[in-house]
DRENPA-3360 file (N, C-alpha, C; in nm, 2 decimals, always signed):
BEGIN
1 = MAKENDFG = +0.56/-0.19/-5.74/+0.44/-0.25/-5.75/+0.45/-0.39/-5.77 ~ +0.35/-0.48/-5.74/+0.37/-0.63/-5.75/+0.36/-0.65/-5.92 ~ +0.44/-0.74/-5.96/+0.44/-0.79/-6.11/+0.44/-0.93/-6.12 ~ +0.39/-0.97/-6.22/+0.37/-1.12/-6.26/+0.49/-1.19/-6.23 ~ +0.61/-1.14/-6.27/+0.72/-1.22/-6.24/+0.78/-1.22/-6.10 ~ +0.71/-1.16/-6.01/+0.75/-1.15/-5.87/+0.72/-1.28/-5.81 ~ +0.64/-1.37/-5.87/+0.58/-1.48/-5.80/+0.62/-1.61/-5.87 ~ +0.64/-1.72/-5.79/+0.67/-1.84/-5.84/+0.55/-1.93/-5.88;
9 = NPDYGILQ = +0.53/-2.03/-5.81/+0.41/-2.12/-5.84/+0.32/-2.12/-5.71 ~ +0.24/-2.03/-5.68/+0.17/-2.02/-5.56/+0.06/-2.12/-5.54 ~ +0.05/-2.16/-5.41/-0.06/-2.26/-5.38/-0.17/-2.18/-5.33 ~ -0.27/-2.16/-5.42/-0.40/-2.10/-5.39/-0.47/-2.17/-5.29 ~ -0.45/-2.30/-5.27/-0.53/-2.38/-5.17/-0.51/-2.32/-5.03 ~ -0.40/-2.26/-5.00/-0.38/-2.21/-4.86/-0.48/-2.09/-4.84 ~ -0.53/-2.04/-4.94/-0.63/-1.92/-4.90/-0.77/-1.97/-4.87 ~ -0.80/-2.09/-4.88/-0.93/-2.14/-4.85/-0.96/-2.12/-4.71;
17 = NKKILVAE = -1.08/-2.05/-4.68/-1.12/-2.01/-4.55/-1.05/-1.91/-4.48 ~ -0.96/-1.84/-4.55/-0.88/-1.74/-4.48/-0.98/-1.62/-4.47 ~ -0.95/-1.53/-4.38/-1.04/-1.42/-4.36/-0.96/-1.28/-4.41 ~ -1.01/-1.21/-4.51/-0.96/-1.10/-4.57/-1.05/-0.99/-4.56 ~ -0.99/-0.88/-4.51/-1.06/-0.75/-4.50/-1.02/-0.66/-4.61 ~ -1.13/-0.62/-4.69/-1.11/-0.53/-4.80/-1.17/-0.38/-4.76 ~ -1.07/-0.28/-4.77/-1.12/-0.14/-4.74/-1.13/-0.08/-4.88 ~ -1.24/-0.05/-4.93/-1.26/+0.00/-5.07/-1.40/+0.07/-5.08;
25 = DVKLNQDL = -1.40/+0.20/-5.12/-1.52/+0.28/-5.12/-1.59/+0.29/-5.26 ~ -1.54/+0.23/-5.35/-1.61/+0.22/-5.48/-1.68/+0.08/-5.50 ~ -1.82/+0.10/-5.52/-1.89/-0.03/-5.52/-1.84/-0.13/-5.63 ~ -1.82/-0.07/-5.74/-1.77/-0.17/-5.86/-1.65/-0.24/-5.82 ~ -1.54/-0.16/-5.76/-1.43/-0.23/-5.70/-1.46/-0.33/-5.60 ~ -1.56/-0.30/-5.51/-1.59/-0.39/-5.40/-1.64/-0.52/-5.46 ~ -1.73/-0.52/-5.55/-1.79/-0.63/-5.62/-1.68/-0.72/-5.68 ~ -1.59/-0.64/-5.76/-1.49/-0.71/-5.84/-1.41/-0.79/-5.75;
33 = VKHILQTR = -1.34/-0.74/-5.65/-1.26/-0.81/-5.55/-1.32/-0.91/-5.48 ~ -1.45/-0.88/-5.44/-1.51/-0.99/-5.36/-1.54/-1.11/-5.44 ~ -1.58/-1.09/-5.56/-1.60/-1.21/-5.67/-1.47/-1.29/-5.67 ~ -1.37/-1.23/-5.69/-1.23/-1.29/-5.71/-1.20/-1.38/-5.59 ~ -1.21/-1.32/-5.47/-1.18/-1.38/-5.35/-1.28/-1.51/-5.31 ~ -1.41/-1.48/-5.33/-1.51/-1.56/-5.29/-1.51/-1.69/-5.38 ~ -1.46/-1.68/-5.52/-1.44/-1.79/-5.59/-1.33/-1.89/-5.55 ~ -1.25/-1.83/-5.45/-1.14/-1.91/-5.39/-1.17/-1.96/-5.26;
41 = HIDVTIVE = -1.30/-1.94/-5.21/-1.35/-1.98/-5.08/-1.29/-1.89/-4.97 ~ -1.26/-1.77/-5.01/-1.21/-1.69/-4.90/-1.33/-1.61/-4.83 ~ -1.31/-1.59/-4.70/-1.40/-1.52/-4.62/-1.38/-1.37/-4.63 ~ -1.47/-1.29/-4.69/-1.44/-1.16/-4.73/-1.53/-1.06/-4.64 ~ -1.47/-0.95/-4.59/-1.54/-0.86/-4.52/-1.50/-0.73/-4.59 ~ -1.61/-0.64/-4.62/-1.60/-0.52/-4.70/-1.63/-0.41/-4.61 ~ -1.55/-0.31/-4.61/-1.57/-0.17/-4.54/-1.54/-0.07/-4.64 ~ -1.59/+0.05/-4.62/-1.58/+0.18/-4.71/-1.49/+0.27/-4.68;
49 = NGLEALNQ = -1.42/+0.27/-4.56/-1.32/+0.37/-4.54/-1.22/+0.32/-4.44 ~ -1.11/+0.39/-4.40/-1.01/+0.35/-4.32/-1.05/+0.34/-4.18 ~ -1.14/+0.42/-4.13/-1.18/+0.41/-3.99/-1.25/+0.28/-3.97 ~ -1.34/+0.24/-4.06/-1.40/+0.12/-4.04/-1.31/+0.00/-4.05 ~ -1.20/+0.01/-4.13/-1.10/-0.10/-4.15/-1.04/-0.11/-4.02 ~ -0.99/+0.00/-3.95/-0.93/+0.01/-3.81/-1.00/-0.06/-3.71 ~ -1.14/-0.03/-3.71/-1.24/-0.07/-3.62/-1.25/-0.24/-3.63 ~ -1.26/-0.27/-3.77/-1.27/-0.43/-3.79/-1.14/-0.50/-3.73;
57 = VQMNYFDC = -1.03/-0.45/-3.77/-0.90/-0.51/-3.72/-0.89/-0.51/-3.57 ~ -0.94/-0.41/-3.50/-0.94/-0.40/-3.36/-1.03/-0.52/-3.29 ~ -1.14/-0.54/-3.36/-1.25/-0.63/-3.31/-1.23/-0.77/-3.35 ~ -1.15/-0.80/-3.47/-1.15/-0.93/-3.53/-1.01/-0.97/-3.57 ~ -0.98/-1.10/-3.61/-0.86/-1.13/-3.66/-0.88/-1.16/-3.80 ~ -0.78/-1.10/-3.87/-0.78/-1.13/-4.03/-0.66/-1.19/-4.06 ~ -0.64/-1.25/-4.18/-0.51/-1.30/-4.25/-0.45/-1.20/-4.33 ~ -0.52/-1.10/-4.38/-0.47/-0.99/-4.47/-0.57/-0.88/-4.48;
65 = VLMDVHMP = -0.52/-0.77/-4.52/-0.61/-0.65/-4.55/-0.56/-0.59/-4.68 ~ -0.67/-0.58/-4.76/-0.66/-0.50/-4.90/-0.69/-0.36/-4.87 ~ -0.62/-0.27/-4.87/-0.64/-0.13/-4.82/-0.63/-0.03/-4.95 ~ -0.74/+0.01/-4.99/-0.75/+0.13/-5.09/-0.68/+0.25/-5.02 ~ -0.61/+0.33/-5.10/-0.53/+0.44/-5.04/-0.62/+0.56/-5.02 ~ -0.71/+0.59/-5.12/-0.79/+0.71/-5.11/-0.93/+0.68/-5.07 ~ -0.97/+0.71/-4.95/-1.10/+0.69/-4.90/-1.15/+0.80/-4.81 ~ -1.28/+0.82/-4.80/-1.34/+0.91/-4.71/-1.31/+0.87/-4.56;
73 = EMDGIEAT = -1.34/+0.98/-4.47/-1.33/+0.96/-4.33/-1.19/+0.94/-4.27 ~ -1.11/+0.83/-4.33/-0.98/+0.81/-4.30/-0.92/+0.73/-4.42 ~ -0.80/+0.79/-4.48/-0.75/+0.72/-4.60/-0.67/+0.59/-4.55 ~ -0.63/+0.52/-4.64/-0.56/+0.39/-4.62/-0.42/+0.42/-4.54 ~ -0.35/+0.52/-4.58/-0.22/+0.55/-4.51/-0.24/+0.57/-4.36 ~ -0.34/+0.65/-4.33/-0.36/+0.67/-4.18/-0.40/+0.54/-4.10 ~ -0.49/+0.48/-4.18/-0.54/+0.36/-4.12/-0.44/+0.26/-4.09 ~ -0.34/+0.24/-4.19/-0.23/+0.14/-4.17/-0.14/+0.19/-4.06;
81 = KRIRLLTD = -0.11/+0.32/-4.05/-0.03/+0.37/-3.93/-0.08/+0.33/-3.80 ~ -0.22/+0.35/-3.79/-0.30/+0.32/-3.66/-0.29/+0.17/-3.63 ~ -0.31/+0.10/-3.74/-0.31/-0.06/-3.71/-0.17/-0.10/-3.66 ~ -0.06/-0.04/-3.72/+0.07/-0.08/-3.68/+0.10/-0.05/-3.54 ~ +0.02/+0.05/-3.48/+0.04/+0.08/-3.34/-0.05/+0.01/-3.24 ~ -0.12/-0.09/-3.28/-0.21/-0.17/-3.19/-0.12/-0.24/-3.10 ~ -0.16/-0.27/-2.98/-0.09/-0.34/-2.87/-0.09/-0.49/-2.90 ~ -0.19/-0.54/-2.96/-0.20/-0.69/-3.00/-0.10/-0.71/-3.12;
89 = REKSRIPI = +0.00/-0.78/-3.10/+0.12/-0.79/-3.18/+0.07/-0.87/-3.31 ~ -0.02/-0.96/-3.29/-0.07/-1.04/-3.41/-0.14/-0.96/-3.50 ~ -0.22/-0.86/-3.45/-0.31/-0.77/-3.53/-0.21/-0.66/-3.58 ~ -0.12/-0.61/-3.51/-0.04/-0.49/-3.57/+0.06/-0.54/-3.67 ~ +0.08/-0.67/-3.68/+0.16/-0.72/-3.79/+0.09/-0.78/-3.91 ~ -0.04/-0.76/-3.92/-0.12/-0.83/-4.02/-0.07/-0.77/-4.15 ~ -0.07/-0.85/-4.25/-0.02/-0.81/-4.39/-0.12/-0.70/-4.44 ~ -0.08/-0.59/-4.50/-0.16/-0.48/-4.55/-0.11/-0.45/-4.69;
97 = IALTAELP = -0.19/-0.48/-4.79/-0.15/-0.45/-4.93/-0.23/-0.33/-4.98 ~ -0.15/-0.23/-5.03/-0.22/-0.11/-5.08/-0.29/-0.14/-5.22 ~ -0.41/-0.07/-5.23/-0.47/-0.08/-5.37/-0.46/+0.06/-5.41 ~ -0.41/+0.09/-5.53/-0.39/+0.23/-5.56/-0.39/+0.25/-5.71 ~ -0.44/+0.36/-5.76/-0.45/+0.40/-5.91/-0.33/+0.49/-5.93 ~ -0.24/+0.51/-5.85/-0.13/+0.60/-5.88/-0.03/+0.52/-5.97 ~ +0.05/+0.61/-6.04/+0.14/+0.55/-6.14/+0.24/+0.47/-6.06 ~ +0.29/+0.37/-6.13/+0.40/+0.27/-6.07/+0.51/+0.35/-6.01;
105 = DAGEKKFF = +0.56/+0.31/-5.89/+0.67/+0.38/-5.82/+0.65/+0.52/-5.77 ~ +0.53/+0.58/-5.80/+0.49/+0.72/-5.77/+0.47/+0.73/-5.61 ~ +0.41/+0.64/-5.55/+0.38/+0.64/-5.40/+0.43/+0.54/-5.33 ~ +0.51/+0.44/-5.38/+0.55/+0.32/-5.30/+0.62/+0.37/-5.16 ~ +0.71/+0.47/-5.17/+0.79/+0.51/-5.05/+0.68/+0.54/-4.94 ~ +0.59/+0.62/-4.96/+0.50/+0.66/-4.86/+0.41/+0.55/-4.81 ~ +0.37/+0.44/-4.91/+0.30/+0.34/-4.85/+0.39/+0.25/-4.76 ~ +0.51/+0.23/-4.80/+0.60/+0.14/-4.70/+0.63/+0.21/-4.59;
113 = DAGMDSCL = +0.65/+0.35/-4.59/+0.68/+0.42/-4.46/+0.56/+0.42/-4.36 ~ +0.44/+0.41/-4.42/+0.32/+0.40/-4.33/+0.32/+0.26/-4.28 ~ +0.38/+0.15/-4.33/+0.38/+0.02/-4.28/+0.31/-0.08/-4.36 ~ +0.28/-0.03/-4.49/+0.21/-0.13/-4.58/+0.32/-0.23/-4.63 ~ +0.29/-0.35/-4.65/+0.38/-0.46/-4.70/+0.40/-0.47/-4.84 ~ +0.30/-0.42/-4.92/+0.31/-0.43/-5.06/+0.21/-0.33/-5.13 ~ +0.21/-0.31/-5.25/+0.11/-0.24/-5.32/+0.08/-0.29/-5.46 ~ -0.05/-0.28/-5.51/-0.09/-0.33/-5.62/-0.17/-0.22/-5.70;
121 = AKPYDEFN = -0.12/-0.21/-5.82/-0.18/-0.10/-5.91/-0.31/-0.14/-5.95 ~ -0.41/-0.04/-5.96/-0.53/-0.06/-6.02/-0.52/-0.02/-6.17 ~ -0.58/-0.10/-6.27/-0.66/-0.21/-6.24/-0.57/-0.33/-6.23 ~ -0.60/-0.41/-6.14/-0.53/-0.53/-6.11/-0.61/-0.65/-6.19 ~ -0.55/-0.76/-6.21/-0.61/-0.89/-6.26/-0.62/-0.98/-6.14 ~ -0.69/-1.10/-6.17/-0.70/-1.20/-6.07/-0.57/-1.27/-6.03 ~ -0.48/-1.28/-6.12/-0.35/-1.35/-6.11/-0.26/-1.26/-6.01 ~ -0.25/-1.14/-6.03/-0.17/-1.06/-5.95/-0.21/-1.04/-5.81;
129 = LLNVIVKY = -0.35/-1.03/-5.80/-0.41/-1.00/-5.67/-0.40/-1.13/-5.58 ~ -0.44/-1.24/-5.65/-0.43/-1.37/-5.56/-0.28/-1.42/-5.52 ~ -0.18/-1.38/-5.62/-0.05/-1.42/-5.59/+0.01/-1.33/-5.48 ~ -0.02/-1.21/-5.48/+0.04/-1.11/-5.37/-0.02/-1.15/-5.24 ~ -0.15/-1.18/-5.24/-0.22/-1.24/-5.11/-0.15/-1.36/-5.06 ~ -0.13/-1.46/-5.15/-0.06/-1.59/-5.11/+0.07/-1.55/-5.04 ~ +0.16/-1.47/-5.11/+0.29/-1.44/-5.06/+0.29/-1.39/-4.93 ~ +0.20/-1.29/-4.90/+0.21/-1.23/-4.77/+0.13/-1.31/-4.66;
137 = VQNHNLKT = +0.02/-1.39/-4.69/-0.04/-1.47/-4.59/+0.06/-1.58/-4.54 ~ +0.14/-1.64/-4.64/+0.24/-1.73/-4.61/+0.34/-1.68/-4.51 ~ +0.40/-1.56/-4.54/+0.49/-1.49/-4.45/+0.44/-1.47/-4.32 ~ +0.31/-1.43/-4.32/+0.25/-1.38/-4.19/+0.22/-1.51/-4.10 ~ +0.19/-1.62/-4.15/+0.18/-1.75/-4.08/+0.31/-1.80/-4.02 ~ +0.42/-1.76/-4.09/+0.56/-1.81/-4.04/+0.59/-1.70/-3.92 ~ +0.57/-1.57/-3.94/+0.58/-1.48/-3.83/+0.50/-1.50/-3.71 ~ +0.37/-1.55/-3.72/+0.28/-1.58/-3.62/+0.32/-1.70/-3.54;
145 = SSLNMENF = +0.39/-1.79/-3.60/+0.44/-1.92/-3.53/+0.56/-1.88/-3.44 ~ +0.63/-1.80/-3.51/+0.76/-1.74/-3.44/+0.73/-1.67/-3.32 ~ +0.63/-1.58/-3.33/+0.57/-1.50/-3.22/+0.53/-1.57/-3.11 ~ +0.45/-1.70/-3.14/+0.39/-1.78/-3.04/+0.51/-1.85/-2.97 ~ +0.61/-1.88/-3.04/+0.74/-1.95/-2.97/+0.79/-1.84/-2.88 ~ +0.81/-1.72/-2.92/+0.87/-1.62/-2.84/+0.79/-1.60/-2.71 ~ +0.65/-1.59/-2.73/+0.56/-1.57/-2.60/+0.59/-1.71/-2.52 ~ +0.60/-1.82/-2.59/+0.63/-1.94/-2.49/+0.76/-1.92/-2.41;
153 = VKTETAAV = +0.86/-1.88/-2.47/+0.98/-1.87/-2.40/+0.97/-1.76/-2.29 ~ +0.91/-1.66/-2.31/+0.88/-1.56/-2.21/+0.80/-1.63/-2.09 ~ +0.70/-1.70/-2.12/+0.63/-1.76/-2.03/+0.71/-1.86/-1.94 ~ +0.80/-1.95/-2.01/+0.87/-2.04/-1.93/+0.97/-1.97/-1.85 ~ +1.03/-1.87/-1.88/+1.12/-1.79/-1.82/+1.06/-1.74/-1.69 ~ +0.93/-1.68/-1.71/+0.86/-1.64/-1.58/+0.84/-1.74/-1.49 ~ +0.81/-1.86/-1.53/+0.79/-1.98/-1.44/+0.92/-2.01/-1.36 ~ +1.03/-2.01/-1.44/+1.15/-2.04/-1.39/+1.19/-1.95/-1.29;
161 = NGNKLYSL = +1.17/-1.82/-1.31/+1.20/-1.71/-1.22/+1.10/-1.70/-1.09 ~ +1.00/-1.79/-1.09/+0.91/-1.79/-0.98/+0.80/-1.69/-0.98 ~ +0.78/-1.63/-1.10/+0.67/-1.54/-1.12/+0.54/-1.62/-1.15 ~ +0.45/-1.59/-1.06/+0.32/-1.66/-1.08/+0.25/-1.64/-1.21 ~ +0.21/-1.75/-1.27/+0.14/-1.74/-1.41/+0.00/-1.74/-1.39 ~ -0.06/-1.74/-1.26/-0.20/-1.74/-1.24/-0.22/-1.65/-1.12 ~ -0.35/-1.65/-1.08/-0.41/-1.57/-0.97/-0.51/-1.66/-0.90 ~ -0.52/-1.68/-0.77/-0.63/-1.74/-0.71/-0.72/-1.65/-0.64;
169 = AMVESVSG = -0.72/-1.52/-0.69/-0.80/-1.42/-0.63/-0.96/-1.44/-0.64 ~ -1.00/-1.49/-0.77/-1.13/-1.53/-0.78/-1.18/-1.64/-0.70 ~ -1.10/-1.75/-0.69/-1.13/-1.87/-0.60/-1.14/-1.83/-0.46 ~ -1.05/-1.75/-0.41/-1.04/-1.71/-0.27/-1.16/-1.62/-0.24 ~ -1.20/-1.54/-0.34/-1.32/-1.45/-0.30/-1.45/-1.53/-0.28 ~ -1.45/-1.64/-0.37/-1.57/-1.73/-0.37/-1.56/-1.81/-0.23 ~ -1.44/-1.85/-0.20/-1.42/-1.94/-0.07/-1.47/-1.89/+0.06 ~ -1.47/-1.75/+0.06/-1.51/-1.69/+0.19/-1.40/-1.72/+0.30;
177 = GDKEFTKK = -1.28/-1.74/+0.27/-1.18/-1.77/+0.36/-1.16/-1.91/+0.39 ~ -1.24/-2.00/+0.33/-1.23/-2.15/+0.35/-1.11/-2.20/+0.27 ~ -1.00/-2.22/+0.34/-0.88/-2.27/+0.27/-0.89/-2.42/+0.22 ~ -0.98/-2.49/+0.28/-0.99/-2.63/+0.23/-1.06/-2.62/+0.09 ~ -1.17/-2.53/+0.08/-1.23/-2.51/-0.05/-1.12/-2.47/-0.17 ~ -1.05/-2.37/-0.13/-0.94/-2.33/-0.21/-0.84/-2.44/-0.27 ~ -0.81/-2.51/-0.17/-0.73/-2.63/-0.20/-0.79/-2.75/-0.28 ~ -0.92/-2.76/-0.26/-1.01/-2.85/-0.34/-1.01/-2.79/-0.48;
185 = MINLFIET = -1.02/-2.66/-0.51/-1.03/-2.61/-0.65/-0.89/-2.63/-0.72 ~ -0.78/-2.60/-0.64/-0.65/-2.62/-0.69/-0.63/-2.78/-0.74 ~ -0.68/-2.87/-0.66/-0.66/-3.01/-0.70/-0.75/-3.04/-0.82 ~ -0.86/-2.98/-0.82/-0.96/-3.01/-0.93/-0.90/-2.96/-1.05 ~ -0.83/-2.84/-1.06/-0.76/-2.78/-1.18/-0.65/-2.89/-1.22 ~ -0.57/-2.93/-1.12/-0.46/-3.01/-1.15/-0.50/-3.15/-1.21 ~ -0.62/-3.20/-1.16/-0.67/-3.32/-1.21/-0.73/-3.33/-1.35 ~ -0.80/-3.21/-1.37/-0.89/-3.21/-1.49/-0.85/-3.15/-1.61;
193 = VPADVKQL = -0.77/-3.03/-1.59/-0.73/-2.94/-1.70/-0.63/-3.01/-1.80 ~ -0.54/-3.08/-1.74/-0.45/-3.15/-1.84/-0.51/-3.25/-1.94 ~ -0.63/-3.31/-1.90/-0.71/-3.39/-1.98/-0.77/-3.32/-2.08 ~ -0.83/-3.20/-2.04/-0.89/-3.12/-2.14/-0.82/-3.07/-2.25 ~ -0.69/-3.04/-2.20/-0.59/-3.00/-2.32/-0.55/-3.11/-2.40 ~ -0.54/-3.23/-2.34/-0.51/-3.35/-2.43/-0.61/-3.37/-2.53 ~ -0.74/-3.36/-2.49/-0.85/-3.37/-2.58/-0.85/-3.27/-2.69 ~ -0.81/-3.15/-2.65/-0.79/-3.04/-2.74/-0.69/-3.06/-2.86;
201 = QIASITQN = -0.57/-3.12/-2.81/-0.47/-3.17/-2.90/-0.52/-3.27/-2.99 ~ -0.58/-3.36/-2.95/-0.64/-3.48/-3.03/-0.73/-3.43/-3.14 ~ -0.82/-3.34/-3.09/-0.92/-3.28/-3.18/-0.86/-3.20/-3.30 ~ -0.74/-3.13/-3.26/-0.67/-3.05/-3.36/-0.60/-3.14/-3.46 ~ -0.54/-3.25/-3.41/-0.47/-3.35/-3.49/-0.56/-3.41/-3.59 ~ -0.69/-3.45/-3.55/-0.78/-3.51/-3.63/-0.87/-3.41/-3.71 ~ -0.83/-3.27/-3.69/-0.90/-3.17/-3.76/-1.05/-3.18/-3.74 ~ -1.09/-3.20/-3.62/-1.23/-3.21/-3.57/-1.25/-3.06/-3.52;
209 = WLQVGKLA = -1.27/-2.96/-3.61/-1.28/-2.83/-3.57/-1.40/-2.79/-3.48 ~ -1.51/-2.86/-3.49/-1.63/-2.84/-3.41/-1.59/-2.88/-3.26 ~ -1.52/-2.98/-3.24/-1.48/-3.02/-3.11/-1.38/-2.94/-3.06 ~ -1.29/-2.88/-3.13/-1.18/-2.79/-3.10/-1.24/-2.67/-3.04 ~ -1.35/-2.61/-3.11/-1.42/-2.50/-3.06/-1.49/-2.52/-2.92 ~ -1.55/-2.63/-2.91/-1.62/-2.66/-2.79/-1.52/-2.67/-2.66 ~ -1.42/-2.75/-2.70/-1.31/-2.77/-2.59/-1.25/-2.62/-2.55 ~ -1.21/-2.55/-2.66/-1.16/-2.42/-2.63/-1.24/-2.33/-2.54;
217 = HKLKSTID = -1.37/-2.34/-2.57/-1.49/-2.26/-2.50/-1.48/-2.31/-2.35 ~ -1.48/-2.44/-2.33/-1.48/-2.49/-2.20/-1.35/-2.45/-2.13 ~ -1.24/-2.46/-2.19/-1.11/-2.42/-2.11/-1.10/-2.27/-2.09 ~ -1.16/-2.19/-2.17/-1.16/-2.05/-2.17/-1.20/-1.99/-2.03 ~ -1.31/-2.05/-1.98/-1.37/-2.02/-1.84/-1.27/-2.05/-1.73 ~ -1.21/-2.17/-1.74/-1.11/-2.21/-1.64/-1.00/-2.11/-1.65 ~ -0.94/-2.09/-1.76/-0.82/-2.00/-1.78/-0.84/-1.86/-1.72 ~ -0.97/-1.82/-1.74/-1.02/-1.68/-1.70/-1.02/-1.68/-1.56;
225 = SMAIKTIQ = -1.08/-1.80/-1.50/-1.11/-1.81/-1.35/-0.97/-1.81/-1.27 ~ -0.87/-1.87/-1.34/-0.74/-1.87/-1.27/-0.65/-1.76/-1.32 ~ -0.71/-1.67/-1.39/-0.64/-1.54/-1.45/-0.50/-1.57/-1.50 ~ -0.50/-1.68/-1.59/-0.37/-1.72/-1.67/-0.36/-1.62/-1.79 ~ -0.31/-1.51/-1.76/-0.32/-1.40/-1.86/-0.23/-1.42/-1.99 ~ -0.13/-1.50/-1.99/-0.05/-1.53/-2.10/-0.12/-1.60/-2.21 ~ -0.23/-1.68/-2.18/-0.30/-1.77/-2.28/-0.44/-1.73/-2.29 ~ -0.48/-1.62/-2.23/-0.63/-1.59/-2.23/-0.66/-1.54/-2.37;
233 = QDIRTIEM = -0.58/-1.46/-2.44/-0.62/-1.44/-2.59/-0.60/-1.56/-2.68 ~ -0.50/-1.65/-2.64/-0.47/-1.76/-2.73/-0.59/-1.85/-2.74 ~ -0.65/-1.88/-2.62/-0.77/-1.97/-2.62/-0.88/-1.92/-2.69 ~ -0.89/-1.79/-2.69/-1.01/-1.71/-2.76/-0.97/-1.72/-2.92 ~ -0.86/-1.70/-2.96/-0.82/-1.72/-3.10/-0.86/-1.86/-3.16 ~ -0.81/-1.96/-3.08/-0.85/-2.10/-3.11/-0.99/-2.12/-3.12 ~ -1.07/-2.07/-3.02/-1.21/-2.09/-3.03/-1.28/-2.02/-3.15 ~ -1.23/-1.89/-3.18/-1.30/-1.83/-3.28/-1.25/-1.89/-3.42;
241 = NAKQESAH = -1.13/-1.93/-3.44/-1.08/-1.97/-3.57/-1.15/-2.12/-3.58 ~ -1.16/-2.19/-3.49/-1.23/-2.31/-3.50/-1.37/-2.30/-3.55 ~ -1.45/-2.22/-3.48/-1.59/-2.20/-3.51/-1.61/-2.13/-3.64 ~ -1.53/-2.05/-3.69/-1.55/-1.98/-3.81/-1.46/-2.04/-3.92 ~ -1.41/-2.15/-3.89/-1.33/-2.24/-3.98/-1.24/-2.16/-4.07 ~ -1.15/-2.09/-3.99/-1.05/-2.01/-4.06/-0.91/-2.02/-3.99 ~ -0.79/-2.00/-4.06/-0.67/-1.99/-4.02/-0.64/-2.11/-3.91 ~ -0.68/-2.23/-3.96/-0.64/-2.36/-3.89/-0.50/-2.39/-3.86;
249 = EIIPALIE = -0.42/-2.33/-3.96/-0.28/-2.37/-3.95/-0.21/-2.32/-3.83 ~ -0.27/-2.21/-3.77/-0.20/-2.16/-3.64/-0.24/-2.22/-3.53 ~ -0.34/-2.29/-3.53/-0.41/-2.35/-3.39/-0.31/-2.45/-3.33 ~ -0.25/-2.54/-3.40/-0.15/-2.63/-3.32/-0.04/-2.57/-3.24 ~ +0.01/-2.46/-3.29/+0.11/-2.39/-3.21/+0.06/-2.32/-3.10 ~ -0.07/-2.26/-3.11/-0.13/-2.20/-2.99/-0.16/-2.31/-2.89 ~ -0.22/-2.42/-2.93/-0.24/-2.54/-2.85/-0.11/-2.57/-2.76 ~ -0.02/-2.59/-2.83/+0.12/-2.64/-2.76/+0.17/-2.52/-2.66;
257 = KINQTINS = +0.15/-2.40/-2.71/+0.17/-2.29/-2.60/+0.09/-2.31/-2.48 ~ -0.04/-2.33/-2.49/-0.14/-2.35/-2.39/-0.10/-2.48/-2.30 ~ -0.06/-2.59/-2.37/-0.03/-2.70/-2.30/+0.10/-2.67/-2.22 ~ +0.20/-2.62/-2.27/+0.32/-2.59/-2.19/+0.30/-2.50/-2.07 ~ +0.21/-2.39/-2.10/+0.18/-2.30/-1.99/+0.10/-2.36/-1.89 ~ +0.00/-2.45/-1.92/-0.07/-2.52/-1.81/+0.02/-2.60/-1.73 ~ +0.10/-2.67/-1.80/+0.22/-2.76/-1.72/+0.29/-2.67/-1.62 ~ +0.32/-2.55/-1.67/+0.40/-2.46/-1.58/+0.31/-2.42/-1.45;
265 = VIRQLQME = +0.20/-2.39/-1.49/+0.10/-2.34/-1.38/+0.08/-2.46/-1.28 ~ +0.07/-2.59/-1.32/+0.04/-2.69/-1.24/+0.16/-2.71/-1.14 ~ +0.28/-2.69/-1.21/+0.41/-2.71/-1.12/+0.40/-2.60/-1.01 ~ +0.36/-2.48/-1.03/+0.36/-2.38/-0.94/+0.25/-2.41/-0.84 ~ +0.13/-2.46/-0.88/+0.03/-2.48/-0.79/+0.07/-2.59/-0.69 ~ +0.13/-2.69/-0.74/+0.18/-2.80/-0.66/+0.28/-2.76/-0.56 ~ +0.37/-2.66/-0.59/+0.45/-2.60/-0.50/+0.37/-2.52/-0.38 ~ +0.27/-2.46/-0.42/+0.17/-2.37/-0.34/+0.12/-2.47/-0.24;
273 = LN = +0.08/-2.59/-0.28/+0.01/-2.68/-0.20/+0.08/-2.74/-0.09 ~ +0.21/-2.74/-0.12/+0.32/-2.81/-0.04/+0.37/-2.69/+0.06;
% end
């Protein structure tokens, strides 16, 4: 179980605007944890069972899950196992902290075997709750950055090996066989998209999150039209986080991945024009 001496000097400031999912079926406990988290300006979502927790993780991105072990419909153990099987690697790796009334060390093995990262004994205090969240949110941020770099390397390898990172199927279906129209659309992409990405980078550097959200929304349709699948989810994550003002620290790495991918796509398009 998490103990006070497990933690150094945590920076609670990193929790501001984080999105945390709390799976807890007891109203008193819901209100208690919600109060603790919201006083730190954390975005809290409450669900009452493991099935609802699984659905929320599938539909949204969270920075951490506080998972009660014993709940109706689906318990925390089963919900955690299913989250770890999700195909979206960012979601499947989300930190999950068990909340349990079991005696210390009595159930730790089954929690960890299910894929939980840590466990906190009830009743817990504000100090231990916030500290364990800080610890695993920080670790998750590092893992997310590493995963983004891993995806970028795979994208660059595909480009080098000649695998197309895009598809002109939608453009060609609209063109009705007009090759000049298709060529015009390719040139338009080459001429305009890098500038949009550059604006996105500047908006991120200046922390203009409203502008980041607008630019990401604009780029999303272009990326979808060209079926650049390796960054379709990334641009959506940027748009969502910017608009909801959460997890801003992962945005720069995602933008860099998009920038590099767009550059690779342009090189491939230029070869196609020739």
